[in-house]
C-alpha positions in Angstrom: -0.1 0.3 0.2 1.7 3.6 -1.2 2.1 5.5 1.9 1.2 9.3 2.4 4.2 11.1 2.1 4.3 13.5 6.1 2.6 17.0 5.6 4.7 19.2 6.4 3.4 23.2 7.4 4.1 25.4 4.3 7.1 27.7 5.1 4.8 31.1 4.0 1.2 29.9 5.3 -1.9 31.9 5.6 -3.3 32.2 8.7 -6.7 33.0 7.9 -6.9 30.1 5.6 -5.7 27.8 7.9 -7.9 28.9 10.6 -11.0 28.8 8.4 -9.8 25.1 7.7 -9.1 24.3 11.3 -13.0 25.3 12.0 -14.5 22.9 9.4 -12.3 20.2 10.9 -13.8 21.4 14.3 -16.9 20.9 13.1 -16.2 17.4 11.1 -14.7 16.6 14.2 -16.8 17.6 17.2 -20.4 18.2 15.6 -21.2 21.6 17.1 -19.2 24.7 17.9 -20.3 28.1 19.3 -17.9 31.0 18.5 -15.7 31.0 22.4 -14.8 27.5 21.2 -14.0 28.6 17.9 -12.2 31.5 19.3 -10.1 29.8 22.3 -8.9 27.0 20.0 -7.5 29.2 17.6 -6.2 31.8 19.9 -8.0 34.2 18.1 -10.8 37.3 19.6 -14.3 36.5 19.6 -14.7 38.8 16.7 -12.6 37.8 14.3 -14.2 34.0 15.1 -17.3 35.8 14.3 -16.1 37.3 11.3 -15.2 34.0 9.9 -17.8 31.6 11.2 -19.6 34.4 9.2 -18.1 33.4 6.1 -18.4 29.4 5.9 -22.1 30.4 6.7 -22.3 32.7 3.7 -20.6 29.9 1.1 -22.8 26.8 3.0 -19.9 25.4 4.9 -21.9 26.2 8.1 -25.0 26.9 9.6 -26.1 28.2 12.5 -29.5 27.3 14.8 -31.7 29.5 17.3 -28.8 28.9 20.0 -26.1 30.2 18.2 -24.2 26.8 18.0 -22.3 26.3 14.2 -22.6 22.6 12.8 -21.5 21.9 9.2 -23.1 22.8 6.6 -24.6 21.4 3.2 -21.2 22.4 1.4 -18.6 20.5 3.5 -20.3 16.7 3.0 -21.1 17.7 -0.7 -19.1 15.0 -2.9 -16.4 16.6 -6.0 -18.4 16.3 -9.0 -15.6 14.6 -10.6 -15.8 15.6 -14.3 -14.7 19.0 -15.8 -17.6 19.8 -17.9 -19.1 22.1 -15.4 -16.5 24.3 -16.7 -17.2 24.2 -20.4 -20.6 24.5 -19.5 -19.6 28.1 -17.6 -17.4 29.2 -19.7 -20.0 28.7 -22.8 -23.1 30.5 -21.2 -21.3 32.9 -18.9 -21.6 35.7 -21.0 -25.3 35.4 -21.4 -25.9 35.3 -17.7 -23.7 38.6 -17.7 -26.4 40.1 -20.5 -29.4 38.9 -18.3 -28.0 40.2 -15.3 -27.2 43.7 -16.4 -30.5 43.9 -18.9 -32.9 42.8 -15.8 -30.6 44.1 -12.7 -30.7 41.4 -10.6 -28.1 38.6 -9.7 -28.2 35.4 -11.7 -26.7 32.1 -10.4 -25.5 28.9 -13.0 -26.5 25.9 -11.0 -26.0 21.6 -11.3 -27.9 19.2 -9.4 -26.4 16.8 -7.9 -28.8 14.0 -6.1 -30.9 15.9 -3.7 -28.4 18.9 -4.1 -28.6 22.6 -5.9 -25.0 23.5 -6.4 -24.7 27.1 -7.5 -21.3 27.0 -10.6 -21.2 30.9 -10.8 -23.0 33.9 -9.6 -23.4 37.1 -12.0 -23.8 40.0 -8.9 -25.9 42.5 -9.7 -24.6 46.0 -9.3 -28.0 47.4 -7.2 -27.7 48.9 -3.8 -29.8 46.2 -2.6 -29.2 42.8 -4.0 -28.8 39.0 -3.5 -25.4 38.3 -3.0 -22.7 36.2 -4.9 -23.7 32.5 -4.4 -20.9 30.6 -5.8 -20.2 27.2 -4.3 -23.6 27.6 -1.5 -25.1 23.9 -1.7 -29.0 23.6 -1.7 -31.7 21.2 -1.4 -32.6 20.8 -4.5 -36.5 20.7 -3.6 -36.5 24.0 -2.8 -34.4 26.1 -4.8 -35.6 27.0 -7.6 -33.1 26.1 -10.2 -33.2 22.8 -8.7 -36.8 22.8 -8.5 -36.7 23.5 -12.4 -34.0 19.8 -12.8 -36.2 17.7 -10.8 -39.2 18.8 -12.9 -37.7 17.0 -16.0 -37.6 13.5 -14.0 -39.5 10.9 -14.1 -41.4 9.5 -11.3 -39.5 6.4 -11.0 -36.6 9.0 -10.8 -37.8 11.2 -8.2 -39.2 8.3 -6.0 -35.6 6.6 -6.0 -34.5 10.3 -4.6 -37.2 10.8 -2.5 -38.5 7.6 -1.1 -35.8 4.9 -1.4 -33.7 3.3 1.2 -30.7 5.7 0.4 -33.0 8.8 1.1 -34.0 7.7 4.3 -30.4 6.6 5.3 -29.5 10.6 4.1 -32.5 12.2 6.0 -34.1 13.1 2.8 -37.2 11.2 2.6 -40.7 12.5 2.0 -43.6 11.4 3.3 -46.8 9.9 1.6 -48.4 13.6 1.3 -45.2 15.4 1.2 -44.0 13.5 -1.9 -47.3 13.9 -3.5 -47.0 17.6 -3.0 -43.8 17.9 -4.6 -44.9 15.7 -7.6 -48.0 18.3 -8.3 -45.3 20.9 -8.4 -42.9 19.4 -10.4 -46.1 19.3 -13.1 -46.6 22.7 -12.6 -43.6 23.8 -13.6 -42.9 21.5 -16.3 -46.2 23.6 -17.8 -45.4 27.1 -17.3 -41.4 26.2 -18.1 -40.2 28.4 -14.7 -39.9 27.2 -10.7 -39.9 30.0 -8.3 -39.1 30.0 -4.9 -40.7 32.9 -1.8 -38.1 32.5 1.0 -38.0 28.4 0.8 -34.3 28.4 1.1 -33.1 31.9 2.8 -35.5 34.6 4.7 -36.5 37.7 2.4 -35.5 36.0 -1.1 -36.8 35.2 -4.2 -35.9 33.7 -7.2 -37.2 32.5 -10.8 -35.3 29.0 -11.9 -35.6 27.9 -15.9 -33.4 25.2 -17.5 -30.4 25.3 -19.5 -31.1 22.7 -22.4 -28.6 21.7 -24.6 -28.9 21.7 -28.4 -30.2 18.5 -28.5 -33.2 19.4 -25.7 -32.1 17.8 -23.1 -32.1 19.6 -19.4 -27.8 20.2 -18.5 -28.0 23.2 -15.3 -30.4 25.7 -14.8 -29.9 29.6 -14.3 -32.0 31.1 -11.7 -32.5 35.3 -11.2 -32.4 35.6 -7.5 -33.7 39.0 -5.9 -35.4 40.2 -2.3 -38.6 39.0 -2.7 -40.4 41.9 -2.7 -39.4 42.1 -6.2 -40.1 39.0 -7.2 -43.9 39.0 -8.5 -41.8 42.3 -10.7 -39.5 39.5 -12.1 -43.2 37.4 -12.8 -44.1 40.1 -15.8 -44.6 38.7 -19.0 -41.2 41.2 -20.2 -39.3 39.8 -17.7 -39.8 36.1 -18.5 -39.4 36.9 -22.2 -36.1 38.2 -21.1 -35.1 34.9 -19.3 -36.5 32.2 -22.0 -34.4 34.6 -24.7 -31.3 34.1 -22.3 -32.2 30.3 -22.3 -32.4 30.5 -26.4 -29.1 31.9 -26.1 -27.3 29.6 -24.1 -28.5 26.6 -25.7 -26.5 28.1 -28.8 -23.5 29.0 -27.0 -23.5 25.1 -26.6 -23.7 24.4 -29.9 -20.2 23.1 -31.3 -18.4 22.4 -27.8 -18.3 18.1 -26.3 -21.8 19.3 -24.4 -23.4 19.1 -28.0 -24.5 15.3 -28.6 -27.1 13.2 -26.8 -26.6 11.6 -23.5 -23.8 14.0 -22.1 -23.6 15.0 -18.5 -26.0 12.8 -17.1 -27.2 13.7 -13.7 -27.8 11.7 -11.0 
């Protein structure tokens, strides 16, 4: 068996990065931590520990409960996608995302689904003063995030049953009871009919979003994009002229995938 070499501390360590990684190790090994625990372990002021935790929460690596205890967030347990096709996708559609963000004056995100999770590959942040921030790297439940919902809507019933009714769903804590699963199936049918999904404060208080699929030239959904906004502006995005801009962007993204490695049937199958 090949042995890993002894890991030596880098000659020029970056203290803030090392502290963030040590916090991740603490949550992994201890389950829950408090700001005072983190400050003591790292030998830093509570204010510094709070800033570090705030960034980990922002990126989805930690979550805070009502008693101000922190535990591992969904991004910490997310497995690697293990393929470079997402880079091809991002490079191809990012110019269209930038144009859409400038035209609609809201933050736009590119999302893929991995199992029951929606992963944010990139964000184009709006320049509007009151806006939704960068969500790059975030991991959210697919059945709550608009970009995850719209991808689940294209899945056959058998796949939804596997994701939310199977043995792995029970072990992973994602299993739905009969009533909730029936609601999910009905919601997916409604999303397919209208062509987009809505998230009204289902993942974050005060935030709404509209999710639309990114289709390959062969017509298969490979990813999605969401337009995220403070919830008070969400209904404005549902106006026909706003939706028309989003659907036009969807078509432009499909055109941008032509001639790439994603321009063939069966590519980048989603789990």
